[in-house]
Wavefront OBJ file of the C-alpha trace (Angstrom):
o trace
v -64.158 21.304 -33.714
v -65.525 18.018 -33.980
v -62.439 16.598 -36.835
v -60.173 17.751 -33.795
v -61.992 15.575 -31.779
v -61.909 12.828 -33.425
v -57.913 13.010 -34.607
v -57.800 13.210 -30.221
v -60.029 10.181 -30.240
v -58.332 8.142 -32.749
v -54.898 8.847 -31.021
v -56.213 7.420 -27.570
v -57.632 4.188 -29.602
v -54.567 3.167 -31.139
v -53.016 3.717 -27.407
v -54.889 1.533 -26.510
v -56.507 4.416 -23.953
v -60.815 4.577 -25.287
v -62.017 2.577 -22.761
v -60.491 4.353 -19.696
v -61.298 7.515 -21.402
v -64.495 6.659 -21.705
v -64.989 5.954 -18.398
v -63.295 8.680 -17.135
v -66.269 10.859 -19.602
v -69.288 9.046 -17.703
v -67.783 9.690 -14.627
v -67.332 13.263 -14.713
v -71.089 13.364 -16.672
v -71.453 11.928 -12.729
v -69.672 13.707 -10.318
v -68.467 16.423 -11.726
v -69.854 19.629 -10.085
v -68.568 22.519 -12.365
v -71.831 22.543 -14.778
v -69.749 23.258 -17.890
v -67.377 19.919 -18.028
v -70.255 18.305 -16.690
v -71.906 19.251 -20.010
v -69.419 18.430 -22.093
v -69.188 15.293 -20.789
v -72.890 14.460 -21.267
v -72.202 15.673 -24.922
v -69.116 13.632 -25.977
v -70.722 10.470 -24.712
v -73.710 10.871 -26.507
v -72.175 11.672 -29.528
v -69.871 8.773 -28.898
v -72.913 6.159 -28.307
v -74.316 7.881 -30.961
v -71.678 6.909 -34.070
v -71.571 2.634 -32.007
v -75.375 2.921 -32.752
v -75.418 4.938 -36.212
v -72.593 3.758 -37.276
l 1 2 3 4 5 6 7 8 9 10 11 12 13 14 15 16 17 18 19 20 21 22 23 24 25 26 27 28 29 30 31 32 33 34 35 36 37 38 39 40 41 42 43 44 45 46 47 48 49 50 51 52 53 54 55
């Protein structure tokens, strides 16, 4: 699953959409009423932040 997500995220990066996608996920994590999507967005942001800090 992480491999597939990594490929998708790499595609977004190549298309120049990485920052827009991250901002969208921040909005989902903050405003989404469905807890499944809210939780998934929050988990994505945690993984993304961890990868930026930890390399």
